[in-house]
C-alpha positions as CSV (number, residue, x, y, z in Angstrom):
1,X,0.1,0.0,-0.1
2,X,2.9,2.4,0.9
3,X,4.6,1.6,-2.4
4,X,1.4,2.4,-4.3
5,X,1.1,5.7,-2.6
6,X,4.7,6.6,-3.1
7,X,4.4,5.9,-6.8
8,X,1.2,8.1,-7.0
9,X,3.1,10.9,-5.0
10,X,5.9,10.6,-7.5
11,X,3.7,10.9,-10.5
12,X,1.7,13.9,-9.0
13,X,5.1,15.8,-8.3
14,X,6.1,15.0,-11.8
15,X,2.7,16.4,-13.2
16,X,3.0,19.6,-11.0
17,X,6.6,20.2,-12.2
18,X,5.6,19.7,-15.9
19,X,2.5,21.9,-15.4
20,X,4.2,24.9,-13.9
21,X,7.2,24.5,-16.5
22,X,4.8,24.4,-19.4
23,X,2.8,27.3,-17.9
24,X,5.7,29.4,-17.5
25,X,7.0,28.7,-21.1
26,X,3.7,29.2,-22.6
27,X,3.2,32.4,-20.6
28,X,6.5,33.9,-21.8
29,X,6.0,32.7,-25.4
30,X,2.6,34.6,-25.5
31,X,4.3,37.6,-23.9
32,X,6.5,37.5,-27.0
33,X,3.8,37.0,-29.3
34,X,1.8,40.2,-28.2
35,X,4.7,42.2,-29.8
36,X,4.4,40.2,-32.8
37,X,0.8,40.6,-33.1
38,X,0.9,44.3,-32.6
39,X,3.5,44.4,-35.7
40,X,1.2,42.4,-37.9
41,X,-1.8,44.4,-37.0
42,X,0.0,47.5,-38.0
43,X,1.2,46.1,-41.2
44,X,-2.3,44.9,-42.1
45,X,-4.0,48.1,-41.4
46,X,-1.4,50.2,-43.0
47,X,-1.7,48.0,-46.2
48,X,-5.6,48.4,-46.0
49,X,-5.3,52.0,-45.6
50,X,-2.9,52.2,-48.6
51,X,-5.1,50.1,-50.7
52,X,-8.0,52.5,-50.0
53,X,-6.0,55.4,-51.1
54,X,-5.4,53.9,-54.5
55,X,-8.9,55.0,-55.5
56,X,-7.8,58.7,-56.0
57,X,-5.7,58.5,-59.0
58,X,-8.1,56.0,-60.7
59,X,-11.0,58.3,-59.8
60,X,-9.2,61.4,-61.4
61,X,-8.1,59.8,-64.4
62,X,-11.0,57.4,-65.5
63,X,-13.3,58.2,-68.3
64,X,-16.9,59.2,-68.1
65,X,-20.2,57.8,-69.5
66,X,-23.6,59.5,-70.0
67,X,-26.2,57.7,-67.7
68,X,-30.0,58.7,-67.2
69,X,-31.6,59.3,-63.9
70,X,-32.2,56.2,-62.0
71,X,-30.3,52.9,-60.9
72,X,-28.0,51.2,-63.4
73,X,-25.8,48.0,-63.3
74,X,-22.4,48.0,-64.9
75,X,-20.7,44.8,-64.3
76,X,-21.3,43.8,-60.6
77,X,-21.5,47.6,-59.6
78,X,-24.7,49.5,-59.1
79,X,-24.9,53.1,-59.9
80,X,-27.5,55.5,-58.5
81,X,-27.9,58.7,-60.5
82,X,-30.2,61.8,-59.5
83,X,-30.3,63.2,-62.8
84,X,-29.1,62.5,-66.4
85,X,-25.4,63.2,-66.1
86,X,-21.9,62.5,-67.1
87,X,-20.9,59.8,-64.7
88,X,-17.3,58.4,-63.9
89,X,-16.8,55.0,-65.3
90,X,-15.6,53.5,-61.9
91,X,-16.8,49.8,-62.2
92,X,-13.6,48.2,-63.3
93,X,-11.6,50.1,-60.7
94,X,-14.2,49.2,-57.8
95,X,-14.1,45.5,-58.6
96,X,-10.2,45.5,-58.8
97,X,-10.1,47.4,-55.5
98,X,-12.6,45.0,-53.9
99,X,-10.4,42.0,-54.9
100,X,-7.4,43.6,-53.3
101,X,-9.1,44.6,-50.1
102,X,-10.5,41.3,-49.6
103,X,-6.9,40.1,-49.2
104,X,-6.9,41.9,-45.8
105,X,-10.5,41.7,-44.5
106,X,-11.5,38.3,-46.2
107,X,-15.2,37.4,-45.2
108,X,-15.5,40.7,-43.2
109,X,-16.0,42.6,-46.4
110,X,-19.6,44.3,-46.5
111,X,-19.4,46.6,-49.2
112,X,-17.8,49.4,-51.2
113,X,-19.3,52.8,-52.2
114,X,-18.1,55.9,-54.0
115,X,-20.5,58.9,-53.7
116,X,-20.1,61.8,-56.1
117,X,-21.2,65.4,-55.9
118,X,-21.1,67.3,-59.2
119,X,-20.9,70.9,-59.5
120,X,-24.5,70.9,-60.5
121,X,-25.3,69.2,-56.9
122,X,-26.3,66.0,-58.6
123,X,-25.7,63.0,-56.3
124,X,-24.1,60.1,-57.9
125,X,-23.5,56.8,-56.0
126,X,-21.5,53.7,-57.0
127,X,-22.1,50.6,-54.8
128,X,-20.8,46.9,-54.6
129,X,-22.9,45.4,-53.7
130,X,-26.2,47.6,-53.4
131,X,-27.7,47.2,-50.1
132,X,-31.2,48.4,-49.0
133,X,-29.6,51.2,-46.8
134,X,-27.9,52.6,-49.9
135,X,-31.3,52.6,-51.7
136,X,-32.8,54.8,-48.8
137,X,-30.0,57.4,-49.5
138,X,-32.2,59.5,-51.9
139,X,-35.6,58.5,-50.3
140,X,-38.2,60.9,-49.1
141,X,-37.1,60.0,-45.6
142,X,-33.6,61.1,-46.0
143,X,-32.4,64.7,-46.0
144,X,-32.4,66.7,-49.2
145,X,-28.7,67.7,-48.7
146,X,-25.9,66.1,-50.6
147,X,-25.0,62.5,-49.5
148,X,-21.3,63.7,-49.2
149,X,-22.3,66.7,-47.0
150,X,-24.2,64.5,-44.8
151,X,-21.4,62.1,-44.0
152,X,-19.0,64.9,-43.5
153,X,-21.2,66.6,-41.1
154,X,-22.1,63.4,-39.3
155,X,-18.6,62.2,-39.0
156,X,-17.2,65.7,-38.2
157,X,-14.8,65.5,-41.1
158,X,-13.1,68.4,-42.7
159,X,-14.3,69.6,-46.3
160,X,-10.9,71.4,-46.9
161,X,-8.0,69.8,-48.6
162,X,-5.1,69.0,-46.4
163,X,-2.1,67.8,-48.3
164,X,0.2,66.8,-45.3
165,X,-2.6,65.6,-42.9
166,X,-1.6,62.8,-40.6
167,X,-4.8,60.9,-41.2
168,X,-6.5,61.7,-44.6
169,X,-9.2,59.0,-43.8
170,X,-11.3,57.9,-40.9
171,X,-12.0,54.6,-39.5
172,X,-15.4,54.7,-37.5
173,X,-16.1,53.0,-34.3
174,X,-18.5,49.9,-34.6
175,X,-22.1,50.7,-35.2
176,X,-25.2,48.8,-36.0
177,X,-26.4,49.3,-39.5
178,X,-29.9,50.2,-38.9
179,X,-31.7,48.4,-41.6
180,X,-30.0,45.0,-41.5
181,X,-28.8,45.0,-37.9
182,X,-25.2,44.3,-38.9
183,X,-22.5,45.6,-36.7
184,X,-20.2,47.3,-38.9
185,X,-17.2,49.6,-39.1
186,X,-16.5,52.0,-42.1
187,X,-13.6,53.7,-43.7
188,X,-14.5,57.1,-45.1
189,X,-11.8,58.6,-47.7
190,X,-12.5,61.9,-49.1
191,X,-11.3,62.2,-52.8
192,X,-10.4,65.9,-53.9
193,X,-9.9,67.3,-57.3
194,X,-8.4,70.6,-57.7
195,X,-8.5,70.9,-53.8
196,X,-12.3,70.6,-53.9
197,X,-14.0,67.6,-52.4
198,X,-15.5,65.8,-55.3
199,X,-16.2,62.3,-53.9
200,X,-16.4,60.1,-50.8
201,X,-15.1,56.5,-50.8
202,X,-16.6,54.4,-48.2
203,X,-15.5,50.8,-47.2
204,X,-18.0,49.0,-45.1
205,X,-16.6,46.1,-43.0
206,X,-18.0,43.8,-40.4
207,X,-17.0,44.9,-37.0
208,X,-15.4,41.5,-36.4
209,X,-12.5,42.3,-38.7
210,X,-10.0,43.1,-35.9
211,X,-11.1,40.1,-33.9
212,X,-10.7,37.6,-36.8
213,X,-7.2,39.2,-37.4
214,X,-6.4,38.1,-33.9
215,X,-8.1,34.6,-34.2
216,X,-6.1,34.0,-37.4
217,X,-3.0,34.9,-35.7
218,X,-3.7,32.8,-32.8
219,X,-4.4,29.8,-35.0
220,X,-1.1,30.5,-37.2
221,X,1.1,31.1,-34.0
222,X,-0.7,28.8,-31.5
223,X,-1.0,31.7,-29.1
224,X,-3.7,32.6,-26.6
225,X,-4.3,36.5,-27.1
226,X,-7.4,38.2,-26.4
227,X,-8.7,41.9,-26.7
228,X,-9.3,43.3,-23.2
229,X,-12.5,42.3,-21.9
230,X,-13.3,39.3,-24.2
231,X,-12.6,36.8,-21.5
232,X,-13.0,37.3,-17.6
233,X,-9.8,35.3,-16.8
234,X,-7.2,37.2,-18.9
235,X,-4.1,38.9,-17.9
236,X,-3.7,42.3,-19.5
237,X,-0.4,42.6,-21.4
238,X,-0.3,45.5,-23.7
239,X,-2.3,47.7,-26.2
240,X,-2.4,48.5,-29.9
241,X,-3.1,51.9,-31.1
242,X,-5.4,52.0,-34.2
243,X,-4.3,54.8,-36.5
244,X,-7.1,57.3,-37.9
245,X,-9.7,56.3,-35.3
246,X,-10.5,59.7,-33.4
247,X,-12.2,58.2,-30.2
248,X,-11.5,54.6,-29.0
249,X,-8.2,54.4,-30.7
250,X,-6.7,51.6,-28.4
251,X,-7.3,47.8,-28.4
252,X,-6.1,46.3,-25.1
253,X,-4.3,43.1,-25.5
254,X,-4.4,40.1,-23.0
255,X,-3.4,36.7,-22.6
256,X,-6.1,34.0,-22.0
257,X,-5.1,32.3,-18.7
258,X,-7.8,29.8,-18.9
259,X,-6.6,28.5,-22.3
260,X,-3.0,28.7,-20.9
261,X,-3.9,26.6,-17.9
262,X,-5.9,24.0,-20.1
263,X,-3.1,23.6,-22.4
264,X,-0.4,23.4,-19.8
265,X,-2.5,20.9,-17.8
266,X,-2.9,18.7,-21.0
267,X,0.9,19.0,-22.0
268,X,1.7,17.9,-18.4
269,X,-0.9,15.2,-18.5
270,X,0.4,13.7,-21.7
271,X,4.1,13.9,-20.8
272,X,3.2,12.4,-17.3
273,X,1.4,9.5,-18.9
274,X,4.1,9.0,-21.6
275,X,6.6,8.7,-18.6
276,X,4.3,6.4,-16.8
277,X,3.8,4.1,-19.9
278,X,7.6,4.0,-20.5
279,X,8.3,3.3,-17.0
280,X,5.7,0.7,-17.0
281,X,6.9,-0.9,-20.1
282,X,10.6,-0.7,-18.8
283,X,9.4,-2.4,-15.6
284,X,7.6,-5.1,-17.5
285,X,10.8,-5.6,-19.8
286,X,12.9,-5.9,-16.6
287,X,10.6,-8.2,-14.9
288,X,10.6,-10.2,-17.9
289,X,14.2,-10.4,-18.0
290,X,14.8,-11.1,-14.1
291,X,11.5,-12.9,-13.0
292,X,10.8,-16.5,-13.3
293,X,7.4,-16.5,-15.0
294,X,6.4,-19.8,-13.3
295,X,7.0,-18.9,-9.7
296,X,7.4,-15.1,-9.8
297,X,10.6,-15.4,-8.1
298,X,14.0,-13.9,-9.5
299,X,15.9,-15.7,-12.1
300,X,19.4,-17.1,-11.3
301,X,20.9,-16.1,-14.7
302,X,20.0,-12.4,-14.2
303,X,21.3,-12.1,-10.5
304,X,24.0,-14.7,-9.9
305,X,26.8,-12.5,-11.4
306,X,25.8,-9.5,-9.3
307,X,25.6,-11.6,-6.0
308,X,28.9,-12.9,-6.6
309,X,30.2,-9.5,-6.0
310,X,28.5,-8.9,-2.7
311,X,29.7,-9.6,0.8
312,X,28.3,-10.4,4.2
313,X,24.8,-11.6,3.3
314,X,22.9,-14.5,4.7
315,X,21.8,-17.5,2.4
316,X,18.9,-19.8,2.8
317,X,19.0,-22.7,0.5
318,X,15.5,-24.7,0.0
319,X,15.0,-27.9,-1.9
320,X,11.7,-29.7,-2.5
321,X,12.1,-33.4,-1.1
322,X,11.8,-36.2,-3.5
323,X,10.6,-34.0,-6.3
324,X,11.3,-36.6,-8.9
325,X,9.2,-39.0,-7.2
326,X,6.2,-36.4,-7.3
327,X,6.8,-35.8,-11.0
328,X,6.9,-39.5,-11.9
329,X,3.9,-40.4,-9.6
330,X,1.6,-37.4,-10.2
331,X,2.9,-36.1,-13.6
332,X,4.8,-33.0,-14.6
333,X,1.7,-30.7,-14.5
334,X,1.0,-31.6,-10.8
335,X,4.9,-31.0,-10.2
336,X,4.5,-27.6,-11.6
337,X,1.5,-26.9,-9.3
338,X,3.6,-28.0,-6.3
339,X,6.6,-25.6,-7.5
340,X,4.2,-22.6,-7.7
341,X,2.5,-23.3,-4.3
342,X,5.8,-23.9,-2.7
343,X,7.2,-20.5,-3.8
344,X,4.0,-18.9,-2.8
345,X,4.4,-20.1,0.6
346,X,8.1,-18.9,0.6
347,X,7.0,-15.5,-0.4
348,X,4.7,-15.2,2.6
349,X,7.9,-15.1,4.7
350,X,9.8,-12.7,2.6
351,X,10.6,-9.2,3.9
352,X,10.8,-6.0,1.7
353,X,14.7,-6.1,1.2
354,X,15.0,-10.2,1.1
355,X,15.6,-11.5,-2.4
356,X,14.1,-15.0,-3.4
357,X,15.6,-16.8,-6.4
358,X,14.7,-19.9,-8.3
359,X,18.0,-21.4,-8.4
360,X,17.3,-24.6,-10.1
361,X,14.3,-26.7,-11.0
362,X,13.1,-27.4,-7.5
363,X,15.8,-25.6,-5.6
364,X,15.5,-22.0,-4.2
365,X,17.5,-19.5,-2.4
366,X,16.7,-16.5,-0.2
367,X,19.5,-13.8,0.3
368,X,19.0,-11.8,3.3
369,X,20.8,-8.5,4.8
370,X,21.7,-8.1,8.5
371,X,20.2,-11.2,10.3
372,X,21.4,-13.1,13.4
373,X,21.8,-16.8,13.6
374,X,18.8,-17.2,15.8
375,X,16.4,-15.2,13.8
376,X,17.9,-16.9,10.5
377,X,17.0,-20.3,12.2
378,X,13.3,-19.0,13.0
379,X,12.8,-17.8,9.5
380,X,14.0,-21.1,8.1
381,X,11.9,-23.2,10.3
382,X,8.9,-21.0,9.7
383,X,9.1,-21.3,5.9
384,X,9.7,-25.4,6.3
385,X,6.7,-25.6,8.6
386,X,4.4,-23.5,6.3
387,X,5.1,-25.8,3.4
388,X,4.6,-29.1,5.4
389,X,1.6,-27.9,7.3
390,X,-1.0,-28.5,4.5
391,X,-0.9,-30.8,1.5
392,X,-0.4,-29.2,-2.0
393,X,-2.8,-30.6,-4.6
394,X,-3.4,-33.4,-2.2
395,X,0.2,-34.2,-2.2
396,X,2.2,-34.1,1.0
397,X,5.2,-32.0,0.3
398,X,8.2,-31.3,2.4
399,X,11.4,-29.3,2.0
400,X,14.9,-29.5,3.3
401,X,16.6,-26.3,4.1
402,X,20.2,-25.2,4.7
403,X,21.4,-21.8,5.9
404,X,24.2,-19.5,7.0
405,X,24.3,-16.0,8.4
406,X,27.5,-15.3,5.9
407,X,28.4,-12.2,8.1
408,X,32.2,-12.6,7.3
409,X,32.2,-14.1,3.9
410,X,31.6,-13.6,0.3
411,X,28.2,-14.5,-1.4
412,X,30.0,-17.5,-3.2
413,X,31.5,-18.8,0.3
414,X,28.0,-18.3,1.9
415,X,26.2,-20.1,-0.8
416,X,28.6,-23.2,-0.5
417,X,28.2,-23.3,3.2
418,X,24.5,-23.2,3.0
419,X,24.4,-25.8,0.1
420,X,26.5,-27.9,2.6
421,X,24.0,-27.4,5.4
422,X,21.1,-28.4,2.8
423,X,22.9,-31.7,2.2
424,X,23.3,-32.2,5.8
425,X,19.4,-31.8,6.2
426,X,18.7,-34.2,3.3
427,X,21.2,-36.8,4.8
428,X,19.7,-36.5,8.2
429,X,16.2,-37.5,7.0
430,X,14.8,-34.5,5.1
431,X,12.1,-32.1,6.1
432,X,14.5,-30.2,8.4
433,X,16.6,-27.2,8.7
434,X,20.3,-27.0,9.3
435,X,22.2,-23.8,10.0
436,X,25.9,-23.7,9.8
437,X,28.3,-21.0,10.9
438,X,31.7,-20.0,9.4
439,X,34.3,-21.7,11.6
440,X,37.1,-19.7,10.1
């Protein structure tokens, strides 16, 4: 029982050590990944903004086409026109821009719009795709003012041209699009011609875009980062500054301690299980090498060389009396039963530090550390009596025993002396114990 508890404690300590080591290493790794994600985030949003800015040269240099009042479809782009007008041919550019933008925002893309305001105050809108909210732009419910003027006023954007403005576009806070109920963010980018505001580019994205950037990073880098507040059990680590967002321009980054705890526990559990399996397999292999499979005692060929190098050990030699007669009379199968039961009764008298070895077919030895002659005699007699006390498979079985304390001699010499004592027991009528002392 104590041995089982000791083994459990050993593996529990191993698990705790591996858990703490895994947790520390994963935590340090995630701290490094915070900086990596910050760099990746800024790279992505810079490329996103730069891609949006590509619309300006295309808008200024594209051709025009005459369109009548109403809604027109050119490719996949819908064009809404207030009155018959010359309209910029932007469909090809919008499709190319959409393709490039989706490299950065993937499925979080919602729509692209370019709103124009001609000098004649005619409103023109290019949409891909056209949503219901876009169709409401010129409805009776909407204001009669210019579409662009409404955006500039609502978003508090400057109408004047600023050549060296740090942020020439604006990323809105997340908001709920009223008609669809979608949670979106928009990028507004004004387009100037001769320093006059002529058009407004609008990119609508699902508000989950930044969360998906982080989720993709976590999958790719096997990290456990959160934005602050996403999880209750998170440890704040750093923040990311979002450029061109005038209000809440910071995203708090944290490390998800729950995921860290679960993964650390899993790693520690798997490694502990592997160590346990390896140790168990090794133990079975060693048991196979050193144990006699019939009796469960140690094998002579595994321990004899080691024992020959030892000194000062007591030796008990046990031999089953008239075993050949048992085999001849009752058969080898019954003989095996006798050997197994004799060994079972021998093991009942073993102590923790004793070593029992099957030395021959029906001969066994017990090697004992630090025992007196009187105690040696008691142990030997107890073994002899336990074997003779009850028949084995209805066969009356006895053993002869020879022993020596071996305090001042090598194992080889002690074994020879115990073997001599065994033969004295046999020559004296069997079923008895003889203990000899070194007379030198």
